[in-house]
N, CA, C and O atoms as a GROMACS GRO file, in nm:
protein
  608
    1MET      N    1   0.077  -0.084  -0.026
    1MET     CA    2   0.021   0.018  -0.004
    1MET      C    3   0.086   0.149  -0.002
    1MET      O    4   0.193   0.140   0.058
    2GLU      N    5   0.069   0.236  -0.034
    2GLU     CA    6   0.106   0.336  -0.121
    2GLU      C    7   0.067   0.419   0.049
    2GLU      O    8  -0.034   0.394   0.115
    3ALA      N    9   0.176   0.519   0.091
    3ALA     CA   10   0.151   0.590   0.201
    3ALA      C   11   0.096   0.680   0.162
    3ALA      O   12   0.049   0.739   0.259
    4ARG      N   13   0.070   0.731   0.064
    4ARG     CA   14  -0.027   0.821  -0.017
    4ARG      C   15  -0.105   0.807  -0.140
    4ARG      O   16  -0.040   0.773  -0.238
    5LEU      N   17  -0.252   0.830  -0.159
    5LEU     CA   18  -0.320   0.794  -0.228
    5LEU      C   19  -0.410   0.919  -0.248
    5LEU      O   20  -0.458   0.986  -0.156
    6VAL      N   21  -0.432   0.947  -0.420
    6VAL     CA   22  -0.536   1.044  -0.464
    6VAL      C   23  -0.621   0.946  -0.553
    6VAL      O   24  -0.584   0.884  -0.653
    7ILE      N   25  -0.748   0.947  -0.488
    7ILE     CA   26  -0.916   0.900  -0.497
    7ILE      C   27  -0.980   0.980  -0.603
    7ILE      O   28  -1.026   1.090  -0.572
    8GLY      N   29  -0.987   0.940  -0.719
    8GLY     CA   30  -1.116   1.046  -0.773
    8GLY      C   31  -1.229   0.948  -0.779
    8GLY      O   32  -1.206   0.829  -0.800
    9ILE      N   33  -1.320   0.982  -0.765
    9ILE     CA   34  -1.472   0.904  -0.747
    9ILE      C   35  -1.528   0.965  -0.920
    9ILE      O   36  -1.476   1.059  -0.980
   10GLY      N   37  -1.634   0.888  -0.965
   10GLY     CA   38  -1.724   0.944  -1.076
   10GLY      C   39  -1.745   0.853  -1.147
   10GLY      O   40  -1.711   0.735  -1.138
   11ASN      N   41  -1.821   0.922  -1.244
   11ASN     CA   42  -1.903   0.841  -1.338
   11ASN      C   43  -1.905   0.905  -1.451
   11ASN      O   44  -1.989   0.994  -1.457
   12THR      N   45  -1.834   0.888  -1.554
   12THR     CA   46  -1.785   0.990  -1.666
   12THR      C   47  -1.903   1.015  -1.775
   12THR      O   48  -1.900   1.119  -1.841
   13MET      N   49  -2.017   0.911  -1.794
   13MET     CA   50  -2.112   0.923  -1.804
   13MET      C   51  -2.257   0.981  -1.793
   13MET      O   52  -2.360   0.966  -1.858
   14ARG      N   53  -2.219   1.058  -1.677
   14ARG     CA   54  -2.346   1.170  -1.632
   14ARG      C   55  -2.250   1.263  -1.581
   14ARG      O   56  -2.227   1.262  -1.460
   15ARG      N   57  -2.178   1.359  -1.672
   15ARG     CA   58  -2.200   1.471  -1.690
   15ARG      C   59  -2.098   1.512  -1.559
   15ARG      O   60  -2.022   1.429  -1.510
   16ASP      N   61  -2.106   1.629  -1.518
   16ASP     CA   62  -2.025   1.673  -1.435
   16ASP      C   63  -1.996   1.530  -1.314
   16ASP      O   64  -1.887   1.545  -1.259
   17ASP      N   65  -2.046   1.445  -1.283
   17ASP     CA   66  -2.040   1.316  -1.177
   17ASP      C   67  -1.864   1.250  -1.261
   17ASP      O   68  -1.790   1.161  -1.219
   18GLY      N   69  -1.851   1.318  -1.359
   18GLY     CA   70  -1.690   1.285  -1.377
   18GLY      C   71  -1.546   1.383  -1.348
   18GLY      O   72  -1.432   1.381  -1.393
   19ALA      N   73  -1.622   1.472  -1.243
   19ALA     CA   74  -1.537   1.532  -1.189
   19ALA      C   75  -1.418   1.490  -1.118
   19ALA      O   76  -1.330   1.570  -1.148
   20GLY      N   77  -1.370   1.397  -1.031
   20GLY     CA   78  -1.297   1.342  -0.956
   20GLY      C   79  -1.201   1.280  -1.091
   20GLY      O   80  -1.090   1.318  -1.129
   21HIS      N   81  -1.288   1.174  -1.145
   21HIS     CA   82  -1.196   1.148  -1.227
   21HIS      C   83  -1.120   1.249  -1.350
   21HIS      O   84  -1.010   1.219  -1.398
   22ALA      N   85  -1.187   1.354  -1.386
   22ALA     CA   86  -1.084   1.491  -1.441
   22ALA      C   87  -1.001   1.503  -1.395
   22ALA      O   88  -0.897   1.485  -1.459
   23VAL      N   89  -0.994   1.539  -1.262
   23VAL     CA   90  -0.897   1.589  -1.141
   23VAL      C   91  -0.772   1.489  -1.124
   23VAL      O   92  -0.655   1.511  -1.094
   24VAL      N   93  -0.840   1.372  -1.155
   24VAL     CA   94  -0.701   1.221  -1.167
   24VAL      C   95  -0.663   1.279  -1.231
   24VAL      O   96  -0.587   1.369  -1.195
   25ARG      N   97  -0.700   1.256  -1.381
   25ARG     CA   98  -0.625   1.267  -1.505
   25ARG      C   99  -0.519   1.388  -1.506
   25ARG      O  100  -0.408   1.382  -1.559
   26ALA      N  101  -0.574   1.504  -1.436
   26ALA     CA  102  -0.482   1.608  -1.460
   26ALA      C  103  -0.364   1.653  -1.366
   26ALA      O  104  -0.277   1.740  -1.377
   27ILE      N  105  -0.393   1.565  -1.275
   27ILE     CA  106  -0.294   1.535  -1.192
   27ILE      C  107  -0.174   1.432  -1.254
   27ILE      O  108  -0.057   1.472  -1.255
   28ARG      N  109  -0.213   1.288  -1.309
   28ARG     CA  110  -0.153   1.264  -1.379
   28ARG      C  111  -0.092   1.305  -1.468
   28ARG      O  112   0.016   1.247  -1.481
   29ALA      N  113  -0.112   1.380  -1.538
   29ALA     CA  114  -0.031   1.439  -1.635
   29ALA      C  115   0.074   1.570  -1.602
   29ALA      O  116   0.140   1.622  -1.693
   30SER      N  117   0.082   1.625  -1.436
   30SER     CA  118   0.144   1.713  -1.407
   30SER      C  119   0.234   1.654  -1.330
   30SER      O  120   0.338   1.718  -1.311
   31ALA      N  121   0.220   1.518  -1.264
   31ALA     CA  122   0.282   1.444  -1.126
   31ALA      C  123   0.252   1.356  -1.172
   31ALA      O  124   0.140   1.330  -1.128
   32PRO      N  125   0.292   1.262  -1.260
   32PRO     CA  126   0.299   1.108  -1.319
   32PRO      C  127   0.393   1.020  -1.172
   32PRO      O  128   0.404   0.899  -1.188
   33ASP      N  129   0.444   1.068  -1.062
   33ASP     CA  130   0.486   0.972  -0.946
   33ASP      C  131   0.358   0.946  -0.890
   33ASP      O  132   0.341   0.828  -0.858
   34VAL      N  133   0.261   1.028  -0.870
   34VAL     CA  134   0.153   1.031  -0.781
   34VAL      C  135   0.090   0.941  -0.756
   34VAL      O  136   0.022   0.912  -0.854
   35PRO      N  137   0.065   0.852  -0.643
   35PRO     CA  138  -0.024   0.739  -0.679
   35PRO      C  139  -0.158   0.811  -0.681
   35PRO      O  140  -0.199   0.907  -0.616
   36VAL      N  141  -0.221   0.726  -0.789
   36VAL     CA  142  -0.350   0.758  -0.798
   36VAL      C  143  -0.484   0.631  -0.862
   36VAL      O  144  -0.458   0.534  -0.932
   37LEU      N  145  -0.592   0.662  -0.823
   37LEU     CA  146  -0.716   0.533  -0.842
   37LEU      C  147  -0.854   0.592  -0.888
   37LEU      O  148  -0.945   0.621  -0.810
   38LEU      N  149  -0.857   0.602  -0.976
   38LEU     CA  150  -0.985   0.613  -1.053
   38LEU      C  151  -1.104   0.521  -0.995
   38LEU      O  152  -1.102   0.406  -1.039
   39ALA      N  153  -1.202   0.550  -0.907
   39ALA     CA  154  -1.298   0.484  -0.856
   39ALA      C  155  -1.446   0.556  -0.896
   39ALA      O  156  -1.466   0.669  -0.940
   40GLY      N  157  -1.548   0.441  -0.861
   40GLY     CA  158  -1.674   0.445  -0.909
   40GLY      C  159  -1.759   0.509  -0.774
   40GLY      O  160  -1.867   0.567  -0.780
   41GLY      N  161  -1.688   0.484  -0.668
   41GLY     CA  162  -1.771   0.548  -0.551
   41GLY      C  163  -1.817   0.454  -0.472
   41GLY      O  164  -1.851   0.496  -0.361
   42ASP      N  165  -1.832   0.314  -0.496
   42ASP     CA  166  -1.888   0.214  -0.438
   42ASP      C  167  -1.779   0.238  -0.266
   42ASP      O  168  -1.657   0.244  -0.252
   43GLY      N  169  -1.911   0.246  -0.147
   43GLY     CA  170  -1.776   0.272  -0.023
   43GLY      C  171  -1.720   0.108   0.019
   43GLY      O  172  -1.616   0.096   0.082
   44ALA      N  173  -1.790   0.002  -0.017
   44ALA     CA  174  -1.673  -0.087   0.014
   44ALA      C  175  -1.539  -0.073  -0.054
   44ALA      O  176  -1.428  -0.096  -0.006
   45ALA      N  177  -1.557  -0.051  -0.118
   45ALA     CA  178  -1.398  -0.076  -0.242
   45ALA      C  179  -1.307   0.037  -0.165
   45ALA      O  180  -1.196   0.020  -0.115
   46LEU      N  181  -1.405   0.184  -0.171
   46LEU     CA  182  -1.257   0.287  -0.127
   46LEU      C  183  -1.228   0.241   0.035
   46LEU      O  184  -1.122   0.275   0.089
   47LEU      N  185  -1.310   0.178   0.092
   47LEU     CA  186  -1.236   0.145   0.248
   47LEU      C  187  -1.154   0.017   0.221
   47LEU      O  188  -1.101  -0.041   0.316
   48GLU      N  189  -1.145  -0.021   0.118
   48GLU     CA  190  -1.045  -0.157   0.075
   48GLU      C  191  -0.912  -0.049   0.007
   48GLU      O  192  -0.795  -0.078   0.028
   49ALA      N  193  -0.949   0.073  -0.072
   49ALA     CA  194  -0.851   0.107  -0.162
   49ALA      C  195  -0.766   0.219  -0.068
   49ALA      O  196  -0.647   0.248  -0.084
   50TRP      N  197  -0.839   0.263   0.015
   50TRP     CA  198  -0.769   0.360   0.111
   50TRP      C  199  -0.664   0.280   0.269
   50TRP      O  200  -0.589   0.349   0.338
   51ARG      N  201  -0.684   0.153   0.287
   51ARG     CA  202  -0.621   0.031   0.359
   51ARG      C  203  -0.479   0.075   0.355
   51ARG      O  204  -0.420   0.105   0.251
   52GLY      N  205  -0.426   0.076   0.483
   52GLY     CA  206  -0.334   0.125   0.527
   52GLY      C  207  -0.225   0.242   0.430
   52GLY      O  208  -0.108   0.226   0.393
   53ALA      N  209  -0.308   0.344   0.413
   53ALA     CA  210  -0.232   0.483   0.364
   53ALA      C  211  -0.246   0.524   0.446
   53ALA      O  212  -0.326   0.471   0.524
   54GLN      N  213  -0.181   0.637   0.480
   54GLN     CA  214  -0.148   0.772   0.551
   54GLN      C  215  -0.216   0.898   0.547
   54GLN      O  216  -0.256   0.970   0.639
   55LEU      N  217  -0.223   0.912   0.401
   55LEU     CA  218  -0.269   1.030   0.370
   55LEU      C  219  -0.351   0.981   0.216
   55LEU      O  220  -0.298   0.929   0.118
   56VAL      N  221  -0.509   1.020   0.236
   56VAL     CA  222  -0.553   1.020   0.155
   56VAL      C  223  -0.642   1.102   0.138
   56VAL      O  224  -0.729   1.138   0.217
   57ILE      N  225  -0.606   1.160  -0.053
   57ILE     CA  226  -0.729   1.278  -0.052
   57ILE      C  227  -0.824   1.225  -0.184
   57ILE      O  228  -0.768   1.180  -0.283
   58VAL      N  229  -0.949   1.234  -0.177
   58VAL     CA  230  -1.057   1.200  -0.259
   58VAL      C  231  -1.122   1.299  -0.321
   58VAL      O  232  -1.158   1.402  -0.264
   59VAL      N  233  -1.143   1.271  -0.456
   59VAL     CA  234  -1.226   1.393  -0.524
   59VAL      C  235  -1.328   1.346  -0.594
   59VAL      O  236  -1.324   1.257  -0.680
   60ASP      N  237  -1.445   1.424  -0.546
   60ASP     CA  238  -1.611   1.374  -0.630
   60ASP      C  239  -1.660   1.534  -0.606
   60ASP      O  240  -1.620   1.634  -0.546
   61ALA      N  241  -1.791   1.489  -0.704
   61ALA     CA  242  -1.848   1.578  -0.769
   61ALA      C  243  -1.988   1.572  -0.652
   61ALA      O  244  -2.054   1.469  -0.642
   62ILE      N  245  -2.013   1.672  -0.586
   62ILE     CA  246  -2.121   1.705  -0.501
   62ILE      C  247  -2.219   1.797  -0.516
   62ILE      O  248  -2.205   1.892  -0.593
   63ARG      N  249  -2.307   1.783  -0.459
   63ARG     CA  250  -2.423   1.896  -0.414
   63ARG      C  251  -2.459   1.986  -0.308
   63ARG      O  252  -2.566   1.963  -0.252
   64SER      N  253  -2.402   2.069  -0.276
   64SER     CA  254  -2.447   2.150  -0.133
   64SER      C  255  -2.531   2.288  -0.162
   64SER      O  256  -2.545   2.370  -0.071
   65GLY      N  257  -2.593   2.312  -0.311
   65GLY     CA  258  -2.596   2.414  -0.236
   65GLY      C  259  -2.515   2.538  -0.348
   65GLY      O  260  -2.580   2.598  -0.434
   66ALA      N  261  -2.413   2.550  -0.334
   66ALA     CA  262  -2.330   2.638  -0.354
   66ALA      C  263  -2.367   2.634  -0.513
   66ALA      O  264  -2.436   2.551  -0.573
   67ALA      N  265  -2.282   2.778  -0.575
   67ALA     CA  266  -2.254   2.792  -0.695
   67ALA      C  267  -2.199   2.667  -0.820
   67ALA      O  268  -2.084   2.644  -0.782
   68PRO      N  269  -2.207   2.636  -0.863
   68PRO     CA  270  -2.144   2.533  -0.980
   68PRO      C  271  -1.966   2.593  -0.990
   68PRO      O  272  -1.915   2.705  -0.990
   69GLY      N  273  -1.921   2.473  -0.996
   69GLY     CA  274  -1.743   2.485  -0.993
   69GLY      C  275  -1.699   2.526  -0.855
   69GLY      O  276  -1.578   2.516  -0.836
   70THR      N  277  -1.762   2.565  -0.768
   70THR     CA  278  -1.712   2.573  -0.653
   70THR      C  279  -1.618   2.485  -0.622
   70THR      O  280  -1.640   2.371  -0.664
   71VAL      N  281  -1.506   2.502  -0.554
   71VAL     CA  282  -1.453   2.382  -0.511
   71VAL      C  283  -1.466   2.360  -0.385
   71VAL      O  284  -1.434   2.474  -0.352
   72HIS      N  285  -1.494   2.289  -0.248
   72HIS     CA  286  -1.506   2.260  -0.106
   72HIS      C  287  -1.404   2.204  -0.098
   72HIS      O  288  -1.376   2.124  -0.188
   73ARG      N  289  -1.298   2.227   0.026
   73ARG     CA  290  -1.229   2.110   0.096
   73ARG      C  291  -1.264   2.055   0.261
   73ARG      O  292  -1.289   2.141   0.346
   74PHE      N  293  -1.264   1.919   0.295
   74PHE     CA  294  -1.314   1.887   0.399
   74PHE      C  295  -1.207   1.819   0.468
   74PHE      O  296  -1.121   1.761   0.401
   75ASP      N  297  -1.201   1.819   0.604
   75ASP     CA  298  -1.093   1.755   0.657
   75ASP      C  299  -1.176   1.611   0.723
   75ASP      O  300  -1.193   1.611   0.845
   76ALA      N  301  -1.216   1.516   0.659
   76ALA     CA  302  -1.274   1.383   0.764
   76ALA      C  303  -1.175   1.340   0.801
   76ALA      O  304  -1.234   1.238   0.838
   77ALA      N  305  -1.074   1.320   0.829
   77ALA     CA  306  -0.977   1.296   0.982
   77ALA      C  307  -1.062   1.319   1.080
   77ALA      O  308  -1.096   1.238   1.166
   78VAL      N  309  -1.107   1.459   1.065
   78VAL     CA  310  -1.078   1.564   1.177
   78VAL      C  311  -1.256   1.536   1.235
   78VAL      O  312  -1.298   1.500   1.344
   79SER      N  313  -1.325   1.570   1.114
   79SER     CA  314  -1.461   1.542   1.162
   79SER      C  315  -1.577   1.480   1.025
   79SER      O  316  -1.556   1.488   0.904
   80PRO      N  317  -1.695   1.421   1.093
   80PRO     CA  318  -1.742   1.391   0.983
   80PRO      C  319  -1.786   1.505   0.850
   80PRO      O  320  -1.802   1.626   0.863
   81LEU      N  321  -1.801   1.419   0.716
   81LEU     CA  322  -1.833   1.512   0.628
   81LEU      C  323  -1.972   1.600   0.670
   81LEU      O  324  -2.029   1.576   0.776
   82PRO      N  325  -2.019   1.696   0.583
   82PRO     CA  326  -2.142   1.769   0.655
   82PRO      C  327  -2.205   1.725   0.595
   82PRO      O  328  -2.177   1.696   0.479
   83ARG      N  329  -2.398   1.687   0.696
   83ARG     CA  330  -2.438   1.659   0.611
   83ARG      C  331  -2.541   1.710   0.546
   83ARG      O  332  -2.621   1.629   0.500
   84THR      N  333  -2.560   1.820   0.531
   84THR     CA  334  -2.561   1.892   0.408
   84THR      C  335  -2.488   1.860   0.264
   84THR      O  336  -2.528   1.919   0.163
   85LEU      N  337  -2.379   1.765   0.257
   85LEU     CA  338  -2.352   1.730   0.142
   85LEU      C  339  -2.410   1.614   0.076
   85LEU      O  340  -2.453   1.528   0.152
   86SER      N  341  -2.419   1.595  -0.046
   86SER     CA  342  -2.497   1.521  -0.069
   86SER      C  343  -2.395   1.471  -0.213
   86SER      O  344  -2.380   1.543  -0.311
   87SER      N  345  -2.354   1.379  -0.202
   87SER     CA  346  -2.252   1.298  -0.317
   87SER      C  347  -2.388   1.247  -0.392
   87SER      O  348  -2.497   1.202  -0.358
   88THR      N  349  -2.300   1.288  -0.553
   88THR     CA  350  -2.394   1.265  -0.701
   88THR      C  351  -2.330   1.083  -0.716
   88THR      O  352  -2.333   1.053  -0.835
   89SER      N  353  -2.276   0.957  -0.624
   89SER     CA  354  -2.272   0.865  -0.634
   89SER      C  355  -2.404   0.780  -0.663
   89SER      O  356  -2.487   0.811  -0.578
   90THR      N  357  -2.454   0.687  -0.748
   90THR     CA  358  -2.571   0.609  -0.724
   90THR      C  359  -2.542   0.482  -0.659
   90THR      O  360  -2.604   0.379  -0.688
   91HIS      N  361  -2.448   0.487  -0.570
   91HIS     CA  362  -2.432   0.426  -0.465
   91HIS      C  363  -2.512   0.395  -0.346
   91HIS      O  364  -2.518   0.507  -0.294
   92VAL      N  365  -2.579   0.315  -0.267
   92VAL     CA  366  -2.627   0.316  -0.156
   92VAL      C  367  -2.507   0.348  -0.035
   92VAL      O  368  -2.514   0.438   0.049
   93PHE      N  369  -2.430   0.278  -0.045
   93PHE     CA  370  -2.311   0.284   0.032
   93PHE      C  371  -2.198   0.396   0.018
   93PHE      O  372  -2.086   0.345   0.009
   94GLY      N  373  -2.198   0.516   0.016
   94GLY     CA  374  -2.113   0.616  -0.079
   94GLY      C  375  -1.990   0.633   0.027
   94GLY      O  376  -1.955   0.549   0.110
   95LEU      N  377  -1.930   0.768   0.001
   95LEU     CA  378  -1.828   0.804   0.050
   95LEU      C  379  -1.830   0.861   0.203
   95LEU      O  380  -1.736   0.863   0.283
   96PRO      N  381  -1.967   0.907   0.220
   96PRO     CA  382  -1.996   0.978   0.335
   96PRO      C  383  -1.998   0.843   0.452
   96PRO      O  384  -1.957   0.844   0.568
   97ASP      N  385  -2.074   0.713   0.362
   97ASP     CA  386  -2.095   0.591   0.479
   97ASP      C  387  -1.918   0.578   0.496
   97ASP      O  388  -1.866   0.603   0.604
   98ALA      N  389  -1.847   0.543   0.394
   98ALA     CA  390  -1.761   0.436   0.405
   98ALA      C  391  -1.638   0.548   0.484
   98ALA      O  392  -1.525   0.501   0.498
   99VAL      N  393  -1.656   0.646   0.517
   99VAL     CA  394  -1.574   0.776   0.565
   99VAL      C  395  -1.637   0.730   0.734
   99VAL      O  396  -1.543   0.718   0.812
  100GLU      N  397  -1.743   0.709   0.782
  100GLU     CA  398  -1.790   0.701   0.910
  100GLU      C  399  -1.744   0.516   0.960
  100GLU      O  400  -1.690   0.470   1.060
  101LEU      N  401  -1.789   0.466   0.861
  101LEU     CA  402  -1.748   0.297   0.873
  101LEU      C  403  -1.626   0.295   0.925
  101LEU      O  404  -1.602   0.262   1.041
  102SER      N  405  -1.507   0.346   0.806
  102SER     CA  406  -1.356   0.341   0.883
  102SER      C  407  -1.348   0.391   0.981
  102SER      O  408  -1.269   0.340   1.060
  103ARG      N  409  -1.413   0.495   1.021
  103ARG     CA  410  -1.377   0.590   1.138
  103ARG      C  411  -1.445   0.493   1.279
  103ARG      O  412  -1.405   0.500   1.395
  104THR      N  413  -1.536   0.420   1.238
  104THR     CA  414  -1.562   0.336   1.352
  104THR      C  415  -1.541   0.226   1.405
  104THR      O  416  -1.578   0.180   1.513
  105LEU      N  417  -1.454   0.169   1.291
  105LEU     CA  418  -1.362   0.023   1.301
  105LEU      C  419  -1.186   0.081   1.342
  105LEU      O  420  -1.089   0.015   1.379
  106GLY      N  421  -1.200   0.215   1.318
  106GLY     CA  422  -1.067   0.267   1.347
  106GLY      C  423  -0.935   0.225   1.238
  106GLY      O  424  -0.817   0.198   1.260
  107THR      N  425  -1.033   0.238   1.087
  107THR     CA  426  -0.898   0.233   0.997
  107THR      C  427  -0.924   0.334   0.900
  107THR      O  428  -0.927   0.307   0.780
  108LEU      N  429  -0.942   0.443   0.941
  108LEU     CA  430  -0.940   0.570   0.918
  108LEU      C  431  -0.783   0.556   0.851
  108LEU      O  432  -0.706   0.459   0.857
  109PRO      N  433  -0.764   0.689   0.784
  109PRO     CA  434  -0.588   0.714   0.755
  109PRO      C  435  -0.587   0.799   0.830
  109PRO      O  436  -0.685   0.855   0.880
  110GLN      N  437  -0.472   0.819   0.847
  110GLN     CA  438  -0.425   0.998   0.936
  110GLN      C  439  -0.495   1.109   0.912
  110GLN      O  440  -0.550   1.189   0.987
  111ARG      N  441  -0.480   1.100   0.745
  111ARG     CA  442  -0.504   1.231   0.656
  111ARG      C  443  -0.620   1.201   0.592
  111ARG      O  444  -0.586   1.144   0.488
  112LEU      N  445  -0.748   1.210   0.597
  112LEU     CA  446  -0.813   1.176   0.479
  112LEU      C  447  -0.894   1.300   0.410
  112LEU      O  448  -1.002   1.335   0.458
  113ILE      N  449  -0.861   1.342   0.338
  113ILE     CA  450  -0.907   1.471   0.276
  113ILE      C  451  -0.981   1.496   0.144
  113ILE      O  452  -0.941   1.469   0.031
  114VAL      N  453  -1.113   1.561   0.187
  114VAL     CA  454  -1.189   1.561   0.083
  114VAL      C  455  -1.187   1.680  -0.027
  114VAL      O  456  -1.181   1.793   0.022
  115TYR      N  457  -1.190   1.674  -0.155
  115TYR     CA  458  -1.194   1.768  -0.256
  115TYR      C  459  -1.330   1.763  -0.287
  115TYR      O  460  -1.336   1.706  -0.396
  116GLY      N  461  -1.485   1.805  -0.236
  116GLY     CA  462  -1.536   1.816  -0.370
  116GLY      C  463  -1.569   1.938  -0.469
  116GLY      O  464  -1.540   2.052  -0.432
  117ILE      N  465  -1.628   1.918  -0.590
  117ILE     CA  466  -1.649   1.985  -0.660
  117ILE      C  467  -1.822   2.014  -0.682
  117ILE      O  468  -1.890   1.912  -0.696
  118GLU      N  469  -1.876   2.120  -0.684
  118GLU     CA  470  -2.005   2.175  -0.716
  118GLU      C  471  -2.007   2.121  -0.817
  118GLU      O  472  -1.906   2.125  -0.888
  119GLY      N  473  -2.110   2.058  -0.856
  119GLY     CA  474  -2.160   1.991  -1.000
  119GLY      C  475  -2.302   2.089  -1.018
  119GLY      O  476  -2.371   2.151  -0.937
  120ALA      N  477  -2.307   2.067  -1.184
  120ALA     CA  478  -2.439   2.170  -1.244
  120ALA      C  479  -2.503   2.038  -1.300
  120ALA      O  480  -2.612   2.005  -1.254
  121GLU      N  481  -2.437   1.954  -1.404
  121GLU     CA  482  -2.540   1.852  -1.449
  121GLU      C  483  -2.477   1.738  -1.430
  121GLU      O  484  -2.358   1.711  -1.417
  122PHE      N  485  -2.606   1.651  -1.430
  122PHE     CA  486  -2.570   1.507  -1.391
  122PHE      C  487  -2.661   1.430  -1.464
  122PHE      O  488  -2.701   1.324  -1.414
  123ALA      N  489  -2.697   1.463  -1.564
  123ALA     CA  490  -2.804   1.329  -1.652
  123ALA      C  491  -2.641   1.268  -1.726
  123ALA      O  492  -2.518   1.273  -1.727
  124ALA      N  493  -2.776   1.206  -1.785
  124ALA     CA  494  -2.657   1.133  -1.868
  124ALA      C  495  -2.584   1.135  -2.039
  124ALA      O  496  -2.645   1.092  -2.138
  125GLY      N  497  -2.476   1.180  -2.040
  125GLY     CA  498  -2.357   1.212  -2.111
  125GLY      C  499  -2.283   1.213  -2.079
  125GLY      O  500  -2.260   1.188  -1.961
  126GLU      N  501  -2.186   1.247  -2.177
  126GLU     CA  502  -2.034   1.292  -2.171
  126GLU      C  503  -1.966   1.432  -2.183
  126GLU      O  504  -1.965   1.499  -2.286
  127GLY      N  505  -1.909   1.466  -2.062
  127GLY     CA  506  -1.846   1.591  -2.074
  127GLY      C  507  -1.931   1.714  -1.990
  127GLY      O  508  -2.043   1.759  -2.013
  128LEU      N  509  -1.838   1.747  -1.891
  128LEU     CA  510  -1.831   1.837  -1.824
  128LEU      C  511  -1.856   1.976  -1.820
  128LEU      O  512  -1.794   2.048  -1.899
  129SER      N  513  -1.949   2.033  -1.731
  129SER     CA  514  -1.991   2.177  -1.757
  129SER      C  515  -1.886   2.231  -1.758
  129SER      O  516  -1.786   2.184  -1.705
  130ALA      N  517  -1.893   2.417  -1.859
  130ALA     CA  518  -1.822   2.498  -1.834
  130ALA      C  519  -1.739   2.507  -1.696
  130ALA      O  520  -1.620   2.491  -1.669
  131GLN      N  521  -1.869   2.545  -1.608
  131GLN     CA  522  -1.798   2.573  -1.450
  131GLN      C  523  -1.718   2.490  -1.400
  131GLN      O  524  -1.607   2.531  -1.366
  132VAL      N  525  -1.753   2.353  -1.381
  132VAL     CA  526  -1.683   2.226  -1.339
  132VAL      C  527  -1.528   2.238  -1.411
  132VAL      O  528  -1.423   2.230  -1.347
  133GLN      N  529  -1.538   2.258  -1.544
  133GLN     CA  530  -1.410   2.207  -1.624
  133GLN      C  531  -1.322   2.336  -1.560
  133GLN      O  532  -1.242   2.307  -1.471
  134ASP      N  533  -1.333   2.458  -1.597
  134ASP     CA  534  -1.302   2.552  -1.489
  134ASP      C  535  -1.252   2.520  -1.378
  134ASP      O  536  -1.130   2.525  -1.363
  135ALA      N  537  -1.316   2.490  -1.299
  135ALA     CA  538  -1.255   2.403  -1.176
  135ALA      C  539  -1.134   2.273  -1.129
  135ALA      O  540  -1.081   2.243  -1.021
  136VAL      N  541  -1.125   2.232  -1.234
  136VAL     CA  542  -1.037   2.123  -1.256
  136VAL      C  543  -0.900   2.192  -1.213
  136VAL      O  544  -0.859   2.187  -1.097
  137PRO      N  545  -0.846   2.242  -1.296
  137PRO     CA  546  -0.725   2.282  -1.238
  137PRO      C  547  -0.717   2.334  -1.127
  137PRO      O  548  -0.619   2.295  -1.063
  138ARG      N  549  -0.790   2.416  -1.072
  138ARG     CA  550  -0.812   2.465  -0.922
  138ARG      C  551  -0.817   2.353  -0.855
  138ARG      O  552  -0.713   2.359  -0.790
  139ALA      N  553  -0.885   2.224  -0.820
  139ALA     CA  554  -0.881   2.141  -0.782
  139ALA      C  555  -0.770   2.043  -0.777
  139ALA      O  556  -0.752   1.977  -0.675
  140ALA      N  557  -0.694   2.029  -0.884
  140ALA     CA  558  -0.565   1.992  -0.871
  140ALA      C  559  -0.479   2.046  -0.819
  140ALA      O  560  -0.392   1.986  -0.757
  141ALA      N  561  -0.485   2.180  -0.832
  141ALA     CA  562  -0.372   2.265  -0.758
  141ALA      C  563  -0.366   2.240  -0.648
  141ALA      O  564  -0.255   2.223  -0.599
  142GLY      N  565  -0.477   2.228  -0.573
  142GLY     CA  566  -0.511   2.233  -0.454
  142GLY      C  567  -0.455   2.111  -0.377
  142GLY      O  568  -0.403   2.114  -0.265
  143VAL      N  569  -0.474   2.013  -0.448
  143VAL     CA  570  -0.485   1.868  -0.403
  143VAL      C  571  -0.320   1.834  -0.446
  143VAL      O  572  -0.283   1.717  -0.434
  144LEU      N  573  -0.251   1.906  -0.482
  144LEU     CA  574  -0.126   1.875  -0.515
  144LEU      C  575  -0.060   1.953  -0.403
  144LEU      O  576  -0.006   1.878  -0.322
  145ALA      N  577  -0.049   2.070  -0.379
  145ALA     CA  578  -0.035   2.163  -0.260
  145ALA      C  579  -0.035   2.102  -0.129
  145ALA      O  580   0.045   2.121  -0.038
  146GLU      N  581  -0.177   1.999  -0.133
  146GLU     CA  582  -0.184   1.933   0.005
  146GLU      C  583  -0.072   1.815   0.007
  146GLU      O  584  -0.017   1.801   0.117
  147LEU      N  585  -0.030   1.730  -0.096
  147LEU     CA  586   0.028   1.627  -0.077
  147LEU      C  587   0.187   1.658  -0.062
  147LEU      O  588   0.273   1.579  -0.023
  148GLU      N  589   0.212   1.857  -0.121
  148GLU     CA  590   0.348   1.884  -0.076
  148GLU      C  591   0.366   1.900   0.057
  148GLU      O  592   0.470   1.850   0.099
  149ARG      N  593   0.291   1.959   0.146
  149ARG     CA  594   0.244   1.965   0.240
  149ARG      C  595   0.254   1.866   0.344
  149ARG      O  596   0.295   1.870   0.460
  150HIS      N  597   0.206   1.779   0.274
  150HIS     CA  598   0.219   1.628   0.354
  150HIS      C  599   0.285   1.535   0.335
  150HIS      O  600   0.258   1.426   0.385
  151ASP      N  601   0.390   1.555   0.255
  151ASP     CA  602   0.497   1.489   0.193
  151ASP      C  603   0.557   1.389   0.308
  151ASP      O  604   0.630   1.437   0.394
  152PRO      N  605   0.529   1.258   0.308
  152PRO     CA  606   0.566   1.140   0.395
  152PRO      C  607   0.732   1.148   0.389
  152PRO      O  608   0.800   1.065   0.450
   0.00000   0.00000   0.00000
């Protein structure tokens, strides 16, 4: 297991739900040494993916009522994800549930940071909305800065 890992959650066939994957692709292009994983958002798979890692950064599309393209940052190792946060995952057991189960089991990574990009369009189809596409480089830069600050 890597000491650090960036996980991009999403479904590229549901428009802005592909934001997490887009951020991971941007990170892979600019920092190929950073360990990354593309995930669909299944909570059980996330628990397994981050097992043993010290620093995990998860990027996902969210709905919180903020303006589309807003980049949110949450420190999930310190406190639960906000209840007003709505993941766009179609999985019943998604990211917020995985975080809390991992916390209960004592398997939560030392550092678990969640970057959420506020989406606008989640209907079937490919391609990000303009607002989310504009947010991808900002989120990628935030993730890379986070990795630099917490370099193991």
